[in-house]
C-alpha positions in Angstrom: 90.5 160.6 46.4 90.4 163.9 48.1 92.6 166.6 50.1 91.2 169.0 51.8 93.3 171.8 53.1 93.3 175.4 55.0 91.4 177.8 52.4 94.3 179.4 50.2 93.1 183.2 50.5 95.5 183.5 46.8 93.0 181.0 45.4 90.2 183.8 44.8 87.7 183.7 42.1 89.9 184.9 39.1 93.3 182.8 40.2 91.4 179.9 40.6 89.8 180.1 37.2 93.6 180.9 35.8 95.4 178.1 37.7 92.3 175.8 36.3 93.1 176.8 32.7 96.7 176.4 33.0 95.8 173.2 34.5 93.7 172.2 31.5 96.5 173.1 29.0 98.4 170.4 31.3 96.1 167.9 31.5 95.1 167.7 27.9 92.2 166.8 26.6 90.0 168.4 29.6 87.0 170.7 29.5 87.0 173.4 32.4 83.5 174.5 34.1 82.4 176.1 37.2 81.1 174.4 39.9 79.1 175.3 43.2 81.2 175.9 46.2 81.1 172.2 47.9 81.3 172.2 52.0 83.8 170.5 53.6 83.0 167.8 56.4 85.6 167.4 58.7 86.0 164.3 61.3 86.9 165.0 64.7 89.1 162.4 67.1 85.6 162.6 69.7 82.3 160.9 69.0 80.6 162.3 66.0 77.6 164.0 66.7 74.9 166.1 64.6 76.0 169.6 63.8 74.4 172.7 61.8 76.4 175.6 59.7 75.9 178.4 59.1 77.7 181.0 56.6 77.0 184.4 55.7 79.1 185.7 52.8 79.9 188.9 51.0 81.1 190.1 48.0 82.2 187.7 45.2 81.0 184.1 45.6 83.2 181.6 46.3 83.1 178.7 43.5 84.9 175.5 42.4 86.2 174.6 39.0 85.5 170.6 37.6 88.0 169.7 34.7 86.6 166.7 32.9 88.5 164.4 30.6 86.9 164.4 26.6 86.2 160.2 27.6 84.0 161.8 30.4 85.7 158.7 32.4 88.1 161.3 34.9 87.5 164.4 36.5 89.1 166.7 38.9 87.2 169.0 41.5 89.4 172.2 42.7 88.5 174.9 44.7 90.5 177.0 47.8 90.2 174.5 50.3 89.7 171.5 48.5 91.2 169.0 45.6 89.8 165.7 44.5 90.0 163.4 41.6 87.2 160.9 40.4 87.6 158.2 38.2 84.6 155.8 36.6 84.9 152.8 34.4 87.3 153.3 31.1 86.3 153.2 27.6 87.3 149.8 27.3 84.7 148.6 30.0 87.5 147.9 32.7 87.5 149.7 36.1 91.1 151.3 37.2 92.8 150.0 39.9 94.0 152.0 42.8 98.0 151.1 42.4 97.7 152.8 39.2 95.1 155.4 40.4 97.2 156.5 43.7 100.1 157.9 41.8 97.9 159.4 39.5 96.1 161.0 42.2 99.8 162.7 43.6 101.0 163.2 40.2 98.2 165.7 39.4 97.9 167.3 43.3 101.9 168.1 42.6 100.9 169.8 39.0 98.3 171.9 40.8 100.6 172.8 43.7 104.0 173.7 41.8 103.0 173.3 38.0 105.2 174.6 35.3 104.6 178.8 35.2 102.2 178.8 38.2 103.0 180.0 41.7 103.7 176.9 44.0 101.0 176.6 46.6 102.0 175.9 49.8 98.8 173.3 51.4 98.1 172.8 54.9 96.7 169.6 54.4 93.9 168.8 57.2 91.8 165.6 55.9 92.0 163.2 53.2 89.8 160.6 52.0 89.1 157.8 49.7 85.5 157.0 48.2 84.3 153.9 46.4 81.0 153.5 44.7 79.3 151.0 42.4 76.2 150.0 41.2 73.9 147.1 40.1 70.4 146.5 38.6 68.2 145.5 41.2 65.3 144.9 38.5 64.4 141.4 40.5 64.0 143.1 44.0 66.8 141.0 45.4 68.5 144.2 46.8 68.6 143.0 50.2 69.8 139.4 49.4 73.3 141.0 48.5 74.3 141.3 52.1 75.0 138.8 54.4 73.9 140.7 57.3 70.5 141.4 56.6 67.7 138.6 56.2 64.5 140.2 55.7 62.9 137.6 53.1 59.4 138.6 53.5 60.9 142.0 51.7 61.5 140.0 48.8 59.0 143.1 46.9 60.7 146.0 48.7 60.1 149.5 47.3 63.4 150.5 48.3 66.6 150.0 50.1 68.4 152.5 52.1 70.8 152.1 55.1 74.3 153.6 56.4 76.7 152.3 59.0 80.0 154.5 60.6 82.9 152.7 61.9 85.4 154.6 63.6 88.9 153.1 62.8 91.9 153.9 64.9 95.7 153.1 64.4 98.5 154.5 66.6 96.1 157.3 67.6 95.4 158.3 63.9 91.5 157.9 63.6 89.7 157.5 60.4 86.0 156.6 59.6 84.6 154.1 57.2 80.8 155.1 55.9 78.8 152.4 54.3 75.7 153.4 52.5 73.3 151.2 50.4 70.5 152.8 48.5 68.0 152.0 45.8 68.6 154.5 42.8 67.0 155.1 39.5 68.0 156.0 35.8 66.2 156.1 32.6 67.2 154.8 29.3 65.5 154.7 25.7 65.2 151.7 23.3 65.8 151.9 19.3 61.9 152.9 19.3 62.6 155.9 21.4 60.7 154.0 24.5 61.8 155.2 28.0 62.4 152.4 30.6 62.7 152.7 34.4 65.8 151.2 35.7 66.0 150.3 39.2 69.7 150.1 40.4 71.5 149.2 43.9 73.9 151.5 44.7 76.8 150.8 47.3 79.3 153.6 48.5 81.9 153.4 50.7 84.0 156.2 52.1 87.1 156.6 54.7 88.3 159.9 55.6 90.3 161.7 58.5 92.5 163.8 59.3 96.2 161.9 58.4 99.0 161.8 61.3 101.9 160.9 59.1 101.4 161.0 55.0 98.3 161.1 52.9 99.7 158.1 50.9 100.1 155.8 54.0 96.1 157.1 54.9 94.9 156.3 51.9 96.2 153.2 52.2 94.5 152.4 55.1 91.2 153.3 54.0 91.8 151.3 50.6 92.8 148.6 52.5 89.4 149.1 54.8 87.3 149.2 52.0 88.1 146.1 50.3 87.8 144.3 53.7 84.2 145.8 54.6 83.3 145.3 50.7 84.1 141.9 50.9 82.8 140.9 54.4 79.7 142.8 53.9 78.4 140.9 50.9 76.4 137.5 50.4 77.8 134.8 48.0 75.2 136.3 45.4 75.9 139.7 46.1 79.6 139.2 45.5 79.0 137.9 42.0 76.8 140.8 41.3 79.5 143.4 42.1 82.0 141.2 40.6 83.7 141.1 43.9 84.9 137.6 43.2 86.6 138.5 40.0 88.2 141.4 41.9 89.6 140.2 44.6 
């Protein structure tokens, strides 16, 4: 989950690090590291068109900070115009649920803006979003069969899968866009003998983002509902089983 806001000028390089060090103490077992500055991709109400952006900077380079839990299951990325939290599968093998992640996100956002001993930040939130990412094994080259809108049986030995779609979803003049991406990725694992084996995966990513009209919470709920619905409807029966959609729903 993420919120974007107008750049906070007081969060320059030194102040940003000092605030993140304070948050590190509040959150507990978290590591802190500097990260490159992430560009913000804002959604517009009109038709989405390709664009190019150029930026010339001077003085100290802008940067971001990342706080990562000791279990590597949660990370928080902060910069002067963005705050995001990412969760992964927990140490017990279970995935965190939206009804627990949403309040956890706002709790951390509140600590960021008005934590004890910190100067209060008045954020002008311009955009927010929610993203779901999952990967399943595709060593048997069955990636295409996981989706119910693709019927390319002659690609049963496909070298790679890569496609994306964009949906404009409007609700009472509040516009959000849902992005669905699927692509083949690879990882490498070593066995007990030290032999490295390439592992083929299919990655599916669903992202909902836009400018909230009333509240960030309401917008995130819309995004969660859109992601769950699209995820379920896009997968074939076999795909639902591989992505454990049947168990999740």
